[in-house]
FIKOLZA-1660 file (N, C-alpha, C; in steps of 0.1 Angstrom, whole numbers, plus 5000, padded with zeros to 4 digits):
% residues 132
   i   px   py   pz ch aa at
   1 0506 8805 7867  A  M  N
   1 0499 8813 7877  A  M CA
   1 0486 8817 7871  A  M  C
   2 0475 8816 7879  A  A  N
   2 0462 8820 7874  A  A CA
   2 0461 8835 7873  A  A  C
   3 0453 8839 7863  A  E  N
   3 0451 8853 7860  A  E CA
   3 0443 8860 7872  A  E  C
   4 0448 8871 7877  A  I  N
   4 0442 8878 7888  A  I CA
   4 0433 8888 7882  A  I  C
   5 0420 8889 7887  A  E  N
   5 0411 8899 7882  A  E CA
   5 0411 8912 7890  A  E  C
   6 0411 8910 7903  A  K  N
   6 0410 8922 7912  A  K CA
   6 0422 8921 7922  A  K  C
   7 0429 8932 7924  A  L  N
   7 0440 8933 7933  A  L CA
   7 0441 8946 7940  A  L  C
   8 0441 8946 7953  A  R  N
   8 0442 8959 7960  A  R CA
   8 0456 8965 7959  A  R  C
   9 0456 8978 7959  A  V  N
   9 0469 8985 7958  A  V CA
   9 0479 8982 7970  A  V  C
  10 0473 8981 7982  A  D  N
  10 0482 8978 7993  A  D CA
  10 0489 8964 7992  A  D  C
  11 0481 8955 7987  A  K  N
  11 0486 8941 7986  A  K CA
  11 0496 8941 7974  A  K  C
  12 0494 8948 7964  A  Y  N
  12 0503 8949 7952  A  Y CA
  12 0516 8955 7956  A  Y  C
  13 0516 8967 7963  A  L  N
  13 0528 8973 7967  A  L CA
  13 0536 8965 7977  A  L  C
  14 0530 8957 7985  A  W  N
  14 0536 8948 7994  A  W CA
  14 0543 8936 7986  A  W  C
  15 0535 8931 7976  A  A  N
  15 0540 8920 7969  A  A CA
  15 0552 8923 7960  A  A  C
  16 0553 8935 7955  A  I  N
  16 0564 8939 7946  A  I CA
  16 0575 8945 7954  A  I  C
  17 0574 8944 7968  A  R  N
  17 0585 8948 7977  A  R CA
  17 0588 8963 7978  A  R  C
  18 0578 8971 7975  A  I  N
  18 0579 8985 7978  A  I CA
  18 0579 8988 7993  A  I  C
  19 0570 8981 8000  A  F  N
  19 0568 8982 8014  A  F CA
  19 0571 8968 8020  A  F  C
  20 0577 8968 8032  A  K  N
  20 0581 8956 8039  A  K CA
  20 0569 8948 8044  A  K  C
  21 0558 8955 8049  A  T  N
  21 0546 8948 8053  A  T CA
  21 0534 8954 8046  A  T  C
  22 0524 8946 8046  A  R  N
  22 0511 8951 8040  A  R CA
  22 0505 8962 8048  A  R  C
  23 0507 8962 8061  A  S  N
  23 0501 8972 8070  A  S CA
  23 0509 8986 8067  A  S  C
  24 0522 8985 8064  A  L  N
  24 0529 8997 8061  A  L CA
  24 0524 9003 8048  A  L  C
  25 0520 8995 8038  A  A  N
  25 0515 8999 8026  A  A CA
  25 0501 9005 8028  A  A  C
  26 0493 8999 8036  A  T  N
  26 0480 9005 8040  A  T CA
  26 0481 9018 8047  A  T  C
  27 0490 9019 8056  A  D  N
  27 0492 9032 8063  A  D CA
  27 0497 9043 8054  A  D  C
  28 0505 9039 8044  A  A  N
  28 0510 9049 8034  A  A CA
  28 0498 9054 8026  A  A  C
  29 0489 9046 8022  A  C  N
  29 0477 9050 8014  A  C CA
  29 0469 9059 8023  A  C  C
  30 0467 9055 8035  A  K  N
  30 0458 9064 8044  A  K CA
  30 0465 9078 8046  A  K  C
  31 0478 9078 8047  A  A  N
  31 0485 9091 8049  A  A CA
  31 0486 9099 8037  A  A  C
  32 0482 9094 8025  A  G  N
  32 0483 9102 8013  A  G CA
  32 0496 9102 8006  A  G  C
  33 0504 9091 8009  A  R  N
  33 0517 9090 8003  A  R CA
  33 0517 9081 7990  A  R  C
  34 0506 9076 7987  A  V  N
  34 0504 9069 7974  A  V CA
  34 0494 9076 7966  A  V  C
  35 0498 9080 7953  A  K  N
  35 0489 9088 7945  A  K CA
  35 0488 9081 7931  A  K  C
  36 0476 9083 7926  A  F  N
  36 0472 9078 7913  A  F CA
  36 0466 9089 7905  A  F  C
  37 0471 9094 7894  A  N  N
  37 0466 9105 7887  A  N CA
  37 0466 9118 7895  A  N  C
  38 0476 9119 7904  A  G  N
  38 0476 9131 7913  A  G CA
  38 0467 9131 7925  A  G  C
  39 0459 9121 7926  A  Q  N
  39 0449 9120 7937  A  Q CA
  39 0453 9109 7947  A  Q  C
  40 0451 9112 7960  A  N  N
  40 0453 9102 7970  A  N CA
  40 0444 9091 7968  A  N  C
  41 0448 9079 7971  A  I  N
  41 0440 9067 7969  A  I CA
  41 0439 9059 7982  A  I  C
  42 0428 9052 7983  A  K  N
  42 0426 9043 7994  A  K CA
  42 0434 9030 7992  A  K  C
  43 0436 9022 8003  A  A  N
  43 0443 9010 8002  A  A CA
  43 0435 8999 7994  A  A  C
  44 0422 9001 7993  A  S  N
  44 0413 8992 7985  A  S CA
  44 0412 8995 7970  A  S  C
  45 0419 9005 7966  A  H  N
  45 0419 9009 7952  A  H CA
  45 0423 8997 7943  A  H  C
  46 0417 8994 7932  A  I  N
  46 0419 8983 7924  A  I CA
  46 0430 8986 7914  A  I  C
  47 0440 8977 7913  A  V  N
  47 0452 8979 7905  A  V CA
  47 0449 8974 7891  A  V  C
  48 0453 8981 7880  A  K  N
  48 0451 8976 7867  A  K CA
  48 0465 8977 7860  A  K  C
  49 0467 8969 7850  A  I  N
  49 0480 8969 7842  A  I CA
  49 0480 8982 7835  A  I  C
  50 0491 8989 7835  A  G  N
  50 0493 9002 7828  A  G CA
  50 0491 9014 7838  A  G  C
  51 0486 9012 7850  A  D  N
  51 0485 9023 7859  A  D CA
  51 0499 9027 7864  A  D  C
  52 0500 9040 7867  A  T  N
  52 0512 9046 7872  A  T CA
  52 0509 9052 7886  A  T  C
  53 0517 9048 7896  A  Y  N
  53 0516 9053 7910  A  Y CA
  53 0528 9061 7914  A  Y  C
  54 0525 9071 7921  A  H  N
  54 0536 9079 7927  A  H CA
  54 0536 9076 7942  A  H  C
  55 0547 9071 7947  A  I  N
  55 0549 9066 7961  A  I CA
  55 0560 9074 7968  A  I  C
  56 0557 9078 7980  A  Q  N
  56 0567 9085 7988  A  Q CA
  56 0569 9077 8001  A  Q  C
  57 0582 9073 8003  A  K  N
  57 0586 9066 8015  A  K CA
  57 0597 9075 8022  A  K  C
  58 0593 9083 8032  A  G  N
  58 0603 9092 8038  A  G CA
  58 0608 9102 8028  A  G  C
  59 0621 9102 8025  A  V  N
  59 0627 9111 8016  A  V CA
  59 0627 9105 8002  A  V  C
  60 0625 9092 8001  A  E  N
  60 0625 9085 7988  A  E CA
  60 0612 9087 7981  A  E  C
  61 0613 9090 7968  A  K  N
  61 0601 9091 7959  A  K CA
  61 0602 9082 7948  A  K  C
  62 0592 9074 7945  A  K  N
  62 0592 9065 7934  A  K CA
  62 0580 9067 7925  A  K  C
  63 0582 9064 7912  A  V  N
  63 0571 9064 7902  A  V CA
  63 0571 9050 7897  A  V  C
  64 0561 9042 7899  A  V  N
  64 0560 9028 7895  A  V CA
  64 0548 9026 7885  A  V  C
  65 0552 9019 7874  A  E  N
  65 0541 9016 7864  A  E CA
  65 0539 9001 7865  A  E  C
  66 0526 8997 7866  A  V  N
  66 0522 8983 7867  A  V CA
  66 0523 8976 7854  A  V  C
  67 0531 8965 7853  A  T  N
  67 0533 8957 7841  A  T CA
  67 0527 8943 7842  A  T  C
  68 0523 8940 7855  A  G  N
  68 0517 8927 7857  A  G CA
  68 0511 8927 7871  A  G  C
  69 0502 8918 7874  A  L  N
  69 0496 8917 7887  A  L CA
  69 0502 8906 7895  A  L  C
  70 0505 8909 7907  A  L  N
  70 0512 8899 7916  A  L CA
  70 0505 8900 7930  A  L  C
  71 0499 8889 7934  A  D  N
  71 0492 8889 7947  A  D CA
  71 0499 8882 7958  A  D  C
  72 0511 8876 7955  A  R  N
  72 0519 8870 7966  A  R CA
  72 0533 8876 7966  A  R  C
  73 0539 8877 7977  A  R  N
  73 0552 8882 7978  A  R CA
  73 0562 8872 7974  A  R  C
  74 0570 8876 7964  A  V  N
  74 0581 8867 7959  A  V CA
  74 0594 8873 7960  A  V  C
  75 0605 8867 7956  A  D  N
  75 0618 8872 7957  A  D CA
  75 0619 8885 7948  A  D  C
  76 0629 8893 7951  A  A  N
  76 0630 8906 7945  A  A CA
  76 0632 8905 7930  A  A  C
  77 0640 8896 7925  A  K  N
  77 0642 8894 7910  A  K CA
  77 0629 8891 7903  A  K  C
  78 0621 8883 7909  A  S  N
  78 0608 8879 7903  A  S CA
  78 0598 8891 7903  A  S  C
  79 0598 8898 7915  A  A  N
  79 0589 8909 7917  A  A CA
  79 0592 8920 7907  A  A  C
  80 0605 8922 7903  A  A  N
  80 0609 8933 7893  A  A CA
  80 0602 8931 7880  A  A  C
  81 0597 8919 7877  A  N  N
  81 0591 8917 7864  A  N CA
  81 0576 8922 7863  A  N  C
  82 0571 8925 7875  A  F  N
  82 0557 8930 7876  A  F CA
  82 0555 8945 7877  A  F  C
  83 0566 8952 7876  A  Y  N
  83 0565 8967 7876  A  Y CA
  83 0577 8973 7869  A  Y  C
  84 0575 8985 7865  A  E  N
  84 0586 8992 7859  A  E CA
  84 0588 9005 7866  A  E  C
  85 0601 9007 7871  A  D  N
  85 0604 9019 7878  A  D CA
  85 0606 9031 7869  A  D  C
  86 0597 9041 7870  A  R  N
  86 0597 9053 7861  A  R CA
  86 0602 9065 7869  A  R  C
  87 0609 9063 7880  A  T  N
  87 0614 9075 7888  A  T CA
  87 0624 9083 7880  A  T  C
  88 0622 9096 7879  A  P  N
  88 0631 9105 7871  A  P CA
  88 0645 9104 7878  A  P  C
  89 0656 9105 7870  A  L  N
  89 0669 9104 7875  A  L CA
  89 0673 9114 7885  A  L  C
  90 0668 9127 7883  A  E  N
  90 0671 9137 7893  A  E CA
  90 0665 9134 7907  A  E  C
  91 0654 9128 7907  A  E  N
  91 0648 9124 7920  A  E CA
  91 0656 9113 7926  A  E  C
  92 0660 9103 7918  A  T  N
  92 0668 9092 7923  A  T CA
  92 0681 9097 7929  A  T  C
  93 0688 9106 7922  A  Y  N
  93 0701 9111 7927  A  Y CA
  93 0699 9120 7939  A  Y  C
  94 0688 9128 7939  A  G  N
  94 0684 9136 7950  A  G CA
  94 0683 9129 7963  A  G  C
  95 0677 9117 7962  A  Y  N
  95 0674 9108 7974  A  Y CA
  95 0688 9103 7979  A  Y  C
  96 0697 9100 7970  A  K  N
  96 0710 9094 7974  A  K CA
  96 0719 9105 7980  A  K  C
  97 0718 9117 7975  A  T  N
  97 0727 9128 7980  A  T CA
  97 0723 9132 7995  A  T  C
  98 0711 9129 7999  A  V  N
  98 0708 9132 8013  A  V CA
  98 0717 9125 8023  A  V  C
  99 0722 9113 8019  A  Y  N
  99 0730 9105 8028  A  Y CA
  99 0745 9110 8027  A  Y  C
 100 0748 9118 8017  A  H  N
 100 0762 9123 8016  A  H CA
 100 0763 9137 8021  A  H  C
 101 0753 9142 8027  A  A  N
 101 0753 9156 8032  A  A CA
 101 0763 9156 8044  A  A  C
 102 0769 9168 8047  A  P  N
 102 0779 9168 8058  A  P CA
 102 0771 9166 8071  A  P  C
 103 0777 9158 8080  A  M  N
 103 0772 9155 8093  A  M CA
 103 0776 9166 8103  A  M  C
 104 0767 9171 8110  A  L  N
 104 0770 9181 8120  A  L CA
 104 0771 9175 8134  A  L  C
 105 0782 9170 8137  A  K  N
 105 0784 9163 8150  A  K CA
 105 0796 9168 8157  A  K  C
 106 0795 9168 8170  A  R  N
 106 0806 9172 8179  A  R CA
 106 0812 9159 8185  A  R  C
 107 0825 9159 8189  A  D  N
 107 0830 9148 8196  A  D CA
 107 0824 9146 8209  A  D  C
 108 0822 9133 8213  A  R  N
 108 0816 9130 8226  A  R CA
 108 0825 9135 8237  A  R  C
 109 0820 9142 8247  A  G  N
 109 0828 9146 8258  A  G CA
 109 0835 9160 8255  A  G  C
 110 0832 9166 8244  A  A  N
 110 0839 9179 8241  A  A CA
 110 0833 9190 8249  A  A  C
 111 0822 9188 8256  A  G  N
 111 0816 9199 8263  A  G CA
 111 0808 9208 8255  A  G  C
 112 0803 9219 8261  A  R  N
 112 0795 9228 8253  A  R CA
 112 0803 9236 8244  A  R  C
 113 0798 9240 8232  A  P  N
 113 0806 9248 8223  A  P CA
 113 0808 9262 8228  A  P  C
 114 0819 9268 8225  A  T  N
 114 0821 9282 8228  A  T CA
 114 0813 9291 8219  A  T  C
 115 0812 9303 8222  A  K  N
 115 0804 9313 8214  A  K CA
 115 0809 9313 8199  A  K  C
 116 0822 9312 8197  A  K  N
 116 0828 9312 8184  A  K CA
 116 0824 9299 8177  A  K  C
 117 0825 9288 8184  A  E  N
 117 0821 9275 8178  A  E CA
 117 0807 9274 8174  A  E  C
 118 0799 9280 8183  A  R  N
 118 0784 9281 8181  A  R CA
 118 0781 9288 8168  A  R  C
 119 0787 9300 8166  A  R  N
 119 0785 9307 8153  A  R CA
 119 0789 9299 8141  A  R  C
 120 0800 9292 8142  A  E  N
 120 0804 9283 8131  A  E CA
 120 0794 9272 8128  A  E  C
 121 0789 9266 8138  A  I  N
 121 0779 9256 8137  A  I CA
 121 0766 9262 8130  A  I  C
 122 0762 9273 8135  A  D  N
 122 0750 9280 8129  A  D CA
 122 0752 9283 8114  A  D  C
 123 0764 9287 8111  A  E  N
 123 0768 9291 8097  A  E CA
 123 0767 9278 8088  A  E  C
 124 0773 9267 8093  A  L  N
 124 0772 9254 8086  A  L CA
 124 0758 9250 8084  A  L  C
 125 0750 9251 8094  A  R  N
 125 0736 9246 8093  A  R CA
 125 0728 9255 8083  A  R  C
 126 0731 9268 8083  A  K  N
 126 0724 9277 8074  A  K CA
 126 0728 9274 8060  A  K  C
 127 0741 9270 8057  A  D  N
 127 0745 9266 8044  A  D CA
 127 0738 9254 8039  A  D  C
 128 0737 9244 8048  A  V  N
 128 0731 9231 8044  A  V CA
 128 0716 9233 8041  A  V  C
 129 0709 9241 8050  A  W  N
 129 0694 9242 8048  A  W CA
 129 0691 9251 8036  A  W  C
 130 0700 9260 8032  A  E  N
 130 0697 9269 8021  A  E CA
 130 0698 9262 8008  A  E  C
 131 0706 9251 8007  A  K  N
 131 0707 9244 7995  A  K CA
 131 0695 9237 7990  A  K  C
 132 0686 9234 7999  A  D  N
 132 0673 9227 7995  A  D CA
 132 0664 9237 7989  A  D  C
% end
């Protein structure tokens, strides 16, 4: 593969499969969810080997260090050779525990909750939100 001199950050994040489409990567840059040295960057920011980017996708946070430049989307195994995931373990596990939080659902057709049930629901919600 020929050596790439200039590569936009949105194209790079799409190529290494952080974002599903290039337009999603561009939108994330515009929204300030991609940071370099603590600063929001534009989608046209030039990527260099050794740069570290902080990326936020919903509740998921990633820290990615560039180890190689890739301008085309390839399979996931090949793409993993062009970046190193530096996400701290506590953030990785924090992201996964969101999906194991207790679900606050009522059975379909159970009708409106009674006053006592409503107090119990509020108490559960208060416990879940105070943990954060």
